[in-house]
Steps between C-alpha positions, in 0.01 A plus 500: 500500500637838410556771751221704339261210546604458859442870556151476349420198724606696805291797405193281435556333839503839667175614346289184543440532873366853447227394261141427605328171418334633177833631372676168582227306317549724201879453506457123527270503202756692292783270603298195419419635154875560442573140596236368265661687216834333577394147399795299385479436128647159556185393683289626212656279234430129453716204623605427144635852451672488840665172404614639165653806662676289768633272231634793293664656803667171581624469139633855515684442820654184353624701196261336258392814321550680173589869514232735359729626215568144375130424484430828319776424241345155436145624450560830318572318171 
């Protein structure tokens, strides 16, 4: 976490006790809506797509890949 993020966390922590119940409920609603927006795209794709990505990453890490420029040279003909 960056120092800016820590500073923001501290500031939020200082303000929360000063809010009334209605204000806290409003803040909670806003925070929950932000969290809903941050769904992980990985969970949104199918198992077949996840497997294909995992396989490709493993191949890449093993050095079994063709550089982009070589692929482009082959298919530009």
